[in-house]
N, C-alpha and C positions, 0 to 999 in steps of 0.2 A: 526728405530722405528718411533714414532709419531712426531718427530721434523724434519722430512725430507721434504724439499721443492721439491727436485728432488733426484735422486739416489745418487748424490755425494755432495749435498749442505746441510749443517746443519744450522739451524736458531739459532742465539743468543748463539753460543757456541765458539766464538773466544777466549775468555779468557781461557776456559778449553783446547781448542786445542793448544793454546800457551804453557800452562803448560806441556802438554804431549810432544809437540815437543821439548821444551827446555830440558826436562828431557832425552828424547831419544838422543838428540845431546850431552848432557853431558856424558851419558853412552858410546857413541861411541868414543868421543874424549879423555876421561880420563880413560876408562876401569874400572871405579867404578860404581857399580850398584846403582839403586834408586828404591824406592817403592812409588807409588802414590795411595792414598786411594780415590776412586771415590764415593762420597756419595750423595744421593738424594732420594726423595720419590719414591714410586712405580710408574712406568709409566713416569718418568721425562725425560727419554732418555739416561740413562747411557750406555745401550747396543748399541744403535745407534752410540753414540760417539765412543765407543771402536771399534766397527766394522769398522766404517769409518776410524779411525786412523790406525788400524792394516792392512787395505787394502793396505796402502802405505809402510808397513814395510817388510824387507827382510824375516823375520821369526817370526811368532806369534804362540804361543801354548796356547790353551784354556782349562780351566777346570771349571766346574760349581758345586756348592754345591746342595745337594739334598733337595727338598721340601717335605721330609717325615715327619711323626709325630715325629719320632726319626731318625735323619740322620745316615747314615752308616759312620763309621770312615774312614777318608782319602778319602772321596767320590770323590772330584775333581781330585785327583792325579791318580785314576784309569783311568780316561778319558785321562789325560796327558800322562800316561805311555803307553797307546795304540798307541800314536803318536811317542813317543821317543824310546820305547822299551828298550833294554839294561839293565843296572844294576837297573835303577829306576823301570822298570816293574817287575823285579825279587823281589826287596825289597817290593813293594806294594803288590804283590801277596802273598809274604811269611809272611806278617804281621810284617813288620819292625817297629821300633820305629820312632816317629816324627823326632828326630835329625838325624837319618840315612836317612830318606826320604829327609829332607832339604839339607843335604850334597850332596846326589846323584843328586838332582834336580839342584843345582847350578853347579855341575860338568858337568851335561848333557847339560845345557843351556848356559854354558859359552862360547861355540864356536858353530857357528860363533859369533863374537862380535856384541852386539846390539840386541840380541834376546828379544822379548817381551813375557812375561808370563802374561796371563790374568786369574785371579781368580774371577769368578762371584758369586754374591749372598752370600757374607760372613755372612749375617744375618741368614742364614740357616746352617752355618758351624758347624760341630761336634767339640768336644774338641780337638781331635788329629789334625784336620786340622788347628784349631786356634793355636795350639802349633807350627805347621810347619810355619804358617804365622809369628809368633813372632820370630822364629829362622831365617827366611828369612830376616826379618827387621834387625836383629842383624848382619847378615853376608853378606847382599846383596852387600855391598861395596867391597867385596872381588872378585866379578865376574862381568863382563860387561853385566848385565841382567837388563832389565826394568820390574819391577813387577807392574802390574795394577790390583788393587783389588777393586771390586765394592760391594756396600752394600746399603741397604735401611735405611736411617737414621731416618725415621718416625716410625720404628718398634723396636727401641732400648729402651725398658723401663729400669728402673734403674738397674734391676737385670740381664739384658741380658748379656750373656758371651762376646759378641763382644764389648759391651760398656767398659767392663773391659780391654779387649785387646787394644782398641783404646786409653784408658788412659795410658796404659803402653808404647805405641808406640809414644805418644805425644812428648817426649823429644828426640827421635832419629833423628840425623841430616840427615839421609838418607831417612826419611819418610816425605811426604808432603800430606796434605789433599787437595782435589780438589772438592769443592761442585758444584753440578749441580742443577740449579734453574729452576722453571717453566718458560714458555714462557710469554712474555708480550702481552698486548692486540693487539699491532701492528703486532706481529708475528702471532697471531691467525687469525687476519684479512687477512693476506697474504695467509695463508693456506686455508682460506675459499673463496678465490677469484673465484674459478671455481664452486662454489655451490651457485648459485643465490638465491635458496629458503631458505637458512639459513642466519639468521641475525648474523653477526660477534659479535656484542655486547652481544647478548643472548648466543652465543656459548662460549664466554669468561667467562660470568657470571656463566654459569652452569658447566663449566669444570675447572674454576680457572686457566686456562693456562696449565694444565697437558697435555703433548704431547700425551700420550697414549689415554686419554679420548677424546681429540680433534680428533685424527685420527679415532678412532672407530665411533664417531658420524658422521664424514664425510664419512666414508666407508659404514655406514648404508644407506646413500643416501636417507634419509627420508625427507618428507616435514616438519615434525616437529622434534625438537630435543628430543631424548628419555630422560626420566626422570633419568635413571641410566645408568651407563656404562655397567652394566649387560645386560640391554635391548639392548644396542647398539651392544654388542658382539653377542647376540643371534639373533639379526636381520640379521647380516652378515651370521651367521651359517644357518639361515632358507633359504637363497638363494641357498644353496647347495641341491643336490638331496638326497633322503632318504639314499642311500648306502654310499654316502660321509659323511653324518651326522653320520651314524653308525660308520664309521672309526674315525671320529672326537671324538665321545664319548669314543671309545676304547683308543685313545691317551690321553684323559683327565684323565684317572684313573691311568696312569703309569708315574712315575717321576724318574729322572729328564728329561728323554727322552724316546721315544718309539722305541725300536729296531724293525727292520722290521720283524724278526722272531716272536717277541712277538705280534706285531700287527696282524700278520697272524693268530696266535693262538686265538686272541680275536675277530677279525672281519672277518675272513674267506675270502670269495670272495670279500668282500668290499675293500680289500687291493688294488684292481685295481683302486679305485677312489682316490688314493693318489695324483695324478697330480691335480685333481680338488681342493683338500684341499690346496695344495701348491699354486695354482693359485689364490685362494681366499684371500691369505695373512694370513689365520688363522694359518697355520703351516709353518715351515721353515725346510729345509734339514740340518741335522747334520750328522757327520760320523756314518754310520751304521743304520741310522733311521731318525726320524723326531721329532720335538719338537714344542710346541706352541710358537708363536712369543713373547708372554708375559705371565707371570704367572697369571696375572689378567684374561686374556682370558681363560686360562685353568680352573681356579677356577670357572669362570662363567658357562662354559660348564659342569663341573663336578657337580656343585650344581643344575643344571637344570635336572639332571638325576632323574628318579623315583627311589624309594628305591629298587624295585625288579630288575631294570636294573643295578643299581650300584652294587648290591649284585652279580648278574650274572657275571659282568665284573671282580670284585675283585676275585671271586672264580676261574675264568678262568686264571687270572694273577697268582694266587697262584699256580695252577696246572702247568702252563707253566714254571714259574721261579724255581719250585722245581726240574725240569729236563731240564736245559738249554742245547742248542746244543753244547756249548763249555764252558770250565771253570767250576769252582766250583759254586754252588748256592750262591746267595747273601743273607746272613742271615738277614740283616737289612730290605731289601725289602720284603723278605718273611714274616717277623714279621709284617711289615706294612700292607700288603694285608691280612694276616691272621686275624688281628684285624678288618680291614674294612669289612671282610667277616663274622665276628662273629664266626670264626672257633676256638673253644676253644682248641681242641687237637693240632691244628697247632700252635696256639699262645704259648702254653706251651712247644711245641717242639722247635720252632724257636727263641722265644724271649730270653730265658736263654742262648741259644747258641750264639746269637748275642751279648748278654751282656758279655759273657766270652771273645769273640773276641775283643770287644771294650775295655775291661779292659786290655787285653794283649797289646793293642796298646797305652795304656795310656789315652784313652778316658773315664775317669771314670764317668763323668756326663752322657754320653750316656749309659754307662753300667748300671748306677742306673735307668735311664729312661726305659731301656729294662726290668729290673727286676720289675719295677713298672707296666709295661704293663702286664707281666706274672701274677703278683699278682691280677690284675683286673679280671683275668679269673680263679683264683685258689680257688674260694669259695668251690667248691665241692671236692677239693683235700684233702688228709689226713693231719692231723696236722704236721706230720714229713716233708712233702713236703712244706707246707706253712712256717714252721719255717725256713727251709733251704733258701727259697727264701727271706724271711725277713732278715735273717742274711747276705746274700750276698748283698742285696740292701743296708743295713745299712753300710756295709764295704765300698762299692763304694761311698756312700754319704760322709763318713768320709774322704776317700782319696781325694775327690774333694773339700774338705773344707766345706761341707754342714753338719756340725756336729749336728746342731740343728734339722735337719730333721732325722738324723740317730738315735737319742735316742728313739723316740717313736716306730720306726721300731724294734729296739732291745728289747724294752719292750714287744711288741706284740710277738716277737719270743720266748722270755722267757716263756710267758704264754702258748704257744703251746707246748714247751718242757716239761713243768710241766704237761700238759694234757696227754702226752704220757707215762709218768712214767719212761722215760729213764734218770737215774740219771747222767750218764756221760755227755750226751748232755745238760742236765739242768745245770750242773756245769759249762760247757764251755760257755753256753749262759749267765750265771751270770757273768762270768769273762769278756766276751765281753761287756756286759752292763756297768760293772764297768769302763772299759777302756774309753768308750764314755762319761760317766757321769763326769769323771775327766776333760774332754776337754770342758765341758760347765759350769764349775765352781761349780758343785754339788759334791764337793770333799768328804764331810762326807758320803754322800750316796754311793759314789764310793768305799770308804774304807770299809763300811759295806758289800756291795755287793761282793767285792773281798774276804774278810775274810769268808763270807758265802760260796762262791764258793770253797775255799780251804777246809773248814770244810766238805762240801759235798763230794768233790773229794777224800779226804784222807780216807774216809770210803771204797773206792773202791781200786782195785789194782793200783799200780803206773802206771801213764799214761802220754802221751804227754800233755793232757789237764791240769793235775795237775802241770806239769813243767811250763806251760805257765801261770797258775794262780800265782805260786810263782814269776815268772818274772814280772807279772803285779803289784803285791804287792810291789816288790822291787822298781819298777818305782814310785809307789805312795809314798813310804817312801823317795825316793830321792827328789821328788818334795817338800816334807815337810822339806827337809834338815836334815832328820834323817839318817845321814851317816852310823852309826853302823847298824841300822836295814836294810837299803838298801843293805849293804854288806852281811848281814846275809841271807836275802831272795834271793838276787841275786846269792849267792854261792849255796844255795839249788837248785835254778832253773838250774844253770849251771851243777851241779853234776848229777841231774836227767836227764837232756837233754843229757848229755854225755852217761849215761847208756842206754838211749832209742834211741840214734843216731837221735836226733831231731835238725838239724842245725838251723832252724828258731828261736827256743827258746834259743839255745846256743848263737846266735848272739845278740838277745835281751838282755839276761842277761849280756853278755860281755860289751855291751854299758853302761848298768847301773853301773856295777862294775867300769869300767874305768872312768865314769863321777863322781862317788863318790870319787874315788882316786884323781880326779883333783880338788876337792874342796879346797885343801891346796896349789894350784898352782904348784903341783909337775909335773915335766916333764914326769914321768912315766905314769901318768893318761892320759895325752895328747897323748903320743905315743900309748897307748892302744886304745884310741878312734880312732886315725887314722888307726890303724890296723883293728879295727872293721868295718871301712868303706870298706877296701879292702875285708874283709871276707864277708860282706853283698853284695858287688858288685859281688863277685865270686859266691855266692849262689843265685843270682838273687832276693835278698830280697830288693826291691826298697824302700818300706816303711821304713825299718830300716836304709837304707843309708841316707834318708832324716832326720830321727831322729838323727842319729849320727852327721850329719853336723850341725844341730841346737844346739845340746849339745856343740859342739866345739865352735861355734860362740857365743853362749850364755855365756859360761864360760869366753871367752876372753873379752866380753863386761862387764860382771859383775865384772871381776877383772881388767878392764881397760887396757888390753893388746891390745891396738889398732893397734900396729904394726903387730900383727898376725891375726887379725880378718878378714882382707880383703880377704885372700885366701880361708878362710872357707866360707865366704859369697858368693864370686864369684863362687866357686866350687859348693856350695849347691844350689844356685839359678839356675845355669845352669842345674844341674842334675835334680832338681825338675821340672823346666820348660820344659825340654825335655820329661819328663815322666808324666806330668799332675798331679803331687803330690801337689795340690794346698794348702792343709792344711799346709804342711811344708814350702811351698814357701811363703805364707803370713806371717808366723811366722818369717821367715828369713828376709823379708822386714822390719818388725817391729824391728827386732834386728839391722838391718842396720841403721834404723832411730836413734836408741839410740847411736850407734857407731858414727854416724855423729854429733849428738848433743855433745857427749863427746869430739870430735875432734875440736869443734868450727865451724863446717860447718853447721850453723843453717838453711840456706835456703834449702840446700839439705836434712837436717833432716826433715824439715817441709814438703817437697815434698814427701819423702818416707812415712811419717806418713799419709799424706793425701791420698796417693795411697792405703794404707791399709783401711782407713775409707771409701773410695769410693767403695770398693769391698763389695757387699751385703752379702757375706758369713761371713767375719770378725770373725775368730775363737777368742774365749774369750781372750786367752793370747796375741794374736796379737793386739786386740783392747785395752787392758790395756796399753801396751807400746806405741802404736800409740797415744792414747789420752794423755798419760803422756808427750810424746815428744812435741805434739802440745801445751800443756799447758805451758811447760817450755820455749819453744821458745818465746811464747807470753809474758810470765812473764819477761824473761831476756831482751827482747827488749822494754818492756813497752807498749805492744800492748793490746787491750781489748780482753776479752774472755778467759783469762788464768784460772780463778777460775772455770768456767763452765766445761772446758775440764778436769781439774784435779779432780773435784768432780765426773765426769762421770767415770774416770779411777778408783777412789777409790771404787765407787759403784760396779764395775766389779771385783776388786781385793779382797775386804774384804771377800766375801762369800767363796773364795777358801781356806782361812786359810793358804795360802802359803806365808811365809815371803819373798821369792824371788820375789813375785808380790807386796805384801803389802808395804814392806820397801821402794822401790824406789818411789812409789807413795806418801807415807807419807812424805818422804824427799822432794819431789818436791813441795808438798803443803806447807811444812814448809818454803821452799825457797821463794815461791810466797808470803806468808804472810810477811816474813822478808823484801822482796823487796818493798812491798806495805806499809811498816811502821806499820804493825799490828801484831807484834810478839806474843802478848798475846793470840790471837785467837786460835792458834794451838799448844801451848806449851803442853797441856795435852795429845792430841792424839799422838804427836811426842814422848813424854816420854813413853807412853804405848807401842808404836811400838818398841821403844828402849829396853824396858824390854823383849818383845817377842823375839827380836833378840838375847839378852843375853841368854835366855832360849834355843834357837835353836843353839847357838854357831856358828854364821855365821859372820866371821871377817869383810867382807866388809860392810855389813849392820850395824854391831855394830859401826864401825868407822864413817860411814856416818850419822847415826841417832844421835850419841853422839855429832858430830860436830854441827848439826843443833839444838840440845837441847841447847848447849852452846850459839849459836847465838840468840836463842829465849829467852835467859835469864834464862834458867833452869840449875842449877849447877849439873853436874854429875861428878862422879869420872872418872879419866882417866882409861878406861877399859883395862884389860890385853890382851884381845883377838882381839883388833882392828888391821886391816890390815894397812900396810903402803900404801900411805903417811898419812893416817888419824892419825896414832899413833904419828908421828912427829908433826902434826898439834895440836893434843890435848895436847901434852907435851910442847907446846909453842915454838917449833923449826920451826918458820914460814918459814924462808928462805930455810931450808932443805926440808920442805914439798913442797914449791914452786918448788924447783929444781926437786924433785921426780915427781911431777905432770907434769912438763915440759918434763921430760924424757919419761913419759908415753904418751905424746901427748895430754894432757888435758889442754889447755890454760886458760879456764875460771876458773877451779878449782885452777890452779896455781895463778891466779890473786886474787882469794878470800883468798887463804892462806896468801898472802902478805897483803891483806886488814885486816886480823885479827891481824896483828902486830900493835904495838903501835909506831913503829919507823917511823919517817916522810919519810925517803928515801924509805922504803919498801912500804908505803902507796902511794907515788908518782909513783913508778913502777907499783903497782897494778892498780892505776887509769889509767895510760897510756895503759896498756893491756886491761882493760875493755872498754876504749873508742875505741880502735882498733877493738874490737869485736862487737861494737854497743850495748854494755850492759848498756843502759842508767840508769836504776834504780840503779844498783849496783855502777856504776860510781858516781852517785849523792850521794850515801851514803858515799863513800870513800872521795869525795871532801868535804863533810860537815865535816867529821872527821878532814881533813887537815886544814880546815878553823878554826875549834875549837882550833887547835894547833897554830893558828896564821899564817898559810901559806897564801901567796898572789901570784898573777900572775899564777894561775893554768891554765893549758890548758883547753879550752872550749870544745874541741872535734869538730868533723865535724858538719857543719850546717845541719839542717833537710833536706834541699833540696839536699845537697850533699850525705847524707846518703841514700836517696831514689833514687839516680841517679848515680849508679856506672858505667854507660856507658858514662858519660860526655855528655849527650844529652842536647841541648839547650832547653829552655822552649817551643819554637815553635815545635821543634822536638818531645818533649814529648806529645804535643797536637796531632801532626800527628800520632805518634805511638799509642796513645789511640784509635783513630778512625780507624787506620789500624787493630788493634787487634779486633775491632768490626766487621771486614770483609768488610769495605767500600772500594770501588774502589777509585783511585786517583781523578777521576772527581767528585765523591760524597764528598770526603774530601775537595776538592777545594771549592765546593759550601758551605759546612758547615762552613769553615773558611774564606770565602769571599776573596780568593786569586786565582791566576792563576793556572791552572792545571800543567803548566811547573814548577812553584815554588814547588808544592807538589812533582813532580817527583824528583827534586833536594833533597828535604828533605828525601824522601824515600830512595834514593841512599845513603845519608849520614847515615841514621839509619841502613841500612843493613851493611854498612862498620863498623860502630862503634860497632855493636852487633856481628860482624863476622858471619852474617847470609847470606845464599845463596838465600833464598826465603822469601816472605812476611809471609808465614805460620811459617817458622822457626823463623823469627823475633818476631812473636806474642808469640810463645812458650817461647823464651828467655826473652821476656819482662815480662811475668808472673812469670817466675822463679826468675828474678832479682827484682821483686816487683815494676816494672815500669808501670804495667797495671793490671787491674783486670782479 
């Protein structure tokens, strides 16, 4: 690309080259795979680096993501499968799931050892492709494969799906980021040496050192530097003869590459001028066709087309792709060209079909986008057709965690159903809207909508829609902890679903009934929930599998069964991640954060909570518990920002009316007030939540809130329905409560139980445990109580510097680590600290050893996780 001095020499890429070479050597020598993420702005030379590196490898396999309005699911793996053949080709062609593709890919590329897999342009990746990338990162150490994935880091806004994936991969030891920077002024001057008419300083100023821009300006060979790179690209294109430009224009409208047969259909006899286009450097040869050397060049040529010329080419592409010479038509590409051609019938034919295929592959974001494309062309369609598209789009938004977007779509669908007068469809649409409203915290509206749906559907003959409405109301009642009502409506749903042979509703109801049975910690309920997972898997009901996993994990965390929660979290996260079930996946991560908090793993808990809050979709229930965990970690450590986080959690939880969301947040706020020495501030709201818990008859919430009422100075009677260990604690059996908490794996709660005791020895034990956890505010309260009893010589706990430096780094190493985390090279660190570069080399080696990190990037990640750097 633009940073080539000659065919084999790269300018200012030695650091990146070393990272690639070291990773390749490690893969070859250890048989453990690695993944390197090659990030940089458009035109910075990522592809040039990868091509030059792969030229020296024994085997390199490439796949590129599509630059379509809506990418086709698993796009790059179609390209890879053409090379590998075998099982991978069969799986991709047959619409396999991402986890199946990832497994086949590693099996295929694992021999010979040291294969390089290149995935280009992940910023265009579809959801299923990103799922495969996540799975590869998780499993790459199992096979001797080097995965090199490139992406544009200047196009990742906060809500970009790839940004979310990069955040998830940040802590993986097998993944390293390799940034690619612009060229320096000296490098630009070196490239401009043979162009006497161009001032190197002007060239650097106008291109900012972007290699592609530099190369295009130099290739234009003009006496003056063009004002835009678009002008530079078109100047190069204008040197071609008319027929070659015709071919170039045809190639510009088809992505990711132009197959020769497709070019012939679009450009006819102009295909003979392909050599001229290749010789000009505008196009490069790829297997089966040609592609633009850079996407910016393709865009420049495409945008230069007149509207009528672009329309003609897109229509020709649509006609040709509808009847390809081999294989099945590519539905996503057809939908893309149909929209560009303004062909309404074709859009309504291909976009929903592309959406259905994307959904089957777990690419639910892409499925929603395809349905949205169809909706843009559906104004003249009858209300029934528009309602169906809206309902399908809303469902895909929900599955991909975009619940806020799903609700207005469902509301529009309901309006169209009412317009048609079809009461059955209207009732089902009401039921679907109720389901979505509950997920955005509008629980009272959800209840009303669901009961209205049942009232409407019960006027008709018994139907699957009515059974599903019963099941939905049962789920609503369960979320309100109305166990009796949940069992009643769940049984109605189950019985009707059995009569009508409706397996989906049957499984839905079975999950609700089992979850209701589990409220009393009974093994029977948990066994039934596990059975429901097997039933849902067997029936292919992926959404219900995710729901069952969350119910199991949530019950374990709510009842502090931390020894059991891990397998449900691991199994659920893997299942949901493999299938693009982002709603359930985010809720499971929030659940994991609470489990880690309860287990005393506060750093991990804060990381899990932060990963939820970084995700722009943030389902309501996931945000509640993520904010609660963030606030409690800060409060327990004595860090700032606890109240703000907990206030936000309460603002999200209160509108739901669900005690399972409200009680933990109220208890967390009570704890934060107690730790801050302001118990009076939250005595009233804590007491109110306690009264609500008594009304709902929820043992764990009753016990927790009663305990905090007592600590805040509010006298409450020992409630009969409190769960253990809270019951022991409230009855004054402090040591028994501490023992029970310790058996459950909750060290902080065990320490607080001891701290509630008036016995000096119990207080001392509680103090020691709190100091070990780094719970400074609680430790200070207990120490004060001991001093009031005349105790002396109390342990002070670790010094602040030691608490913040769990890796035993020296003060100078901490300084070096902070600068290393900023991305500075050793030479820059040496200049900043006024020491020799060799001294910095020694410090960096020591840091890597103490942090057990293999690379600088891995050390940076661990430093942030340990609180050693921002």
